C-alpha positions as CSV (number, residue, x, y, z in Angstrom):
1,M,0.0,0.0,0.0
2,H,2.7,2.4,1.0
3,A,4.9,1.7,-2.0
4,W,1.8,2.0,-4.2
5,L,1.1,5.4,-2.7
6,I,4.7,6.6,-3.4
7,N,4.5,5.3,-6.9
8,C,1.2,7.1,-7.4
9,L,2.7,10.3,-6.1
10,D,5.7,9.8,-8.4
11,C,3.8,9.4,-11.6
12,L,0.8,11.8,-10.9
13,G,1.5,14.6,-8.6
14,Y,5.3,14.8,-8.0
15,S,6.1,16.9,-11.1
16,A,3.1,19.2,-10.4
17,F,4.2,19.5,-6.8
18,D,7.8,20.2,-8.0
19,T,6.5,22.9,-10.3
20,Q,4.4,24.5,-7.5
21,L,7.5,24.5,-5.2
22,W,9.6,26.1,-7.9
23,L,6.9,28.8,-8.5
24,L,6.7,29.4,-4.8
25,R,10.4,29.8,-4.5
26,Y,10.5,32.0,-7.6
27,S,7.7,34.3,-6.4
28,T,9.2,34.5,-2.9
29,G,12.5,35.5,-4.4
30,L,10.8,38.0,-6.6
31,I,8.9,39.6,-3.7
32,G,12.1,39.7,-1.7
33,L,13.9,41.4,-4.5
34,I,11.1,44.0,-5.0
35,S,11.0,44.8,-1.3
36,L,14.7,45.1,-1.2
37,A,14.7,47.4,-4.2
38,T,11.9,49.4,-2.6
39,G,13.8,49.6,0.7
40,M,16.9,50.8,-1.2
41,G,14.8,53.4,-3.0
42,W,13.5,54.7,0.3
43,I,17.0,54.9,1.7
44,L,18.1,56.9,-1.4
45,I,15.1,59.2,-1.2
46,A,15.7,59.8,2.5
């Protein structure tokens, strides 16, 4: 049962999960960069 579940995850959902994880990392990095740039902008303005 357990091995079957892992197989099922492998063939069905793992690539989708991987893509979601990548998107999450990418968007988090993007948000971090934007907030960093905004902070730098505020420092430059001030």
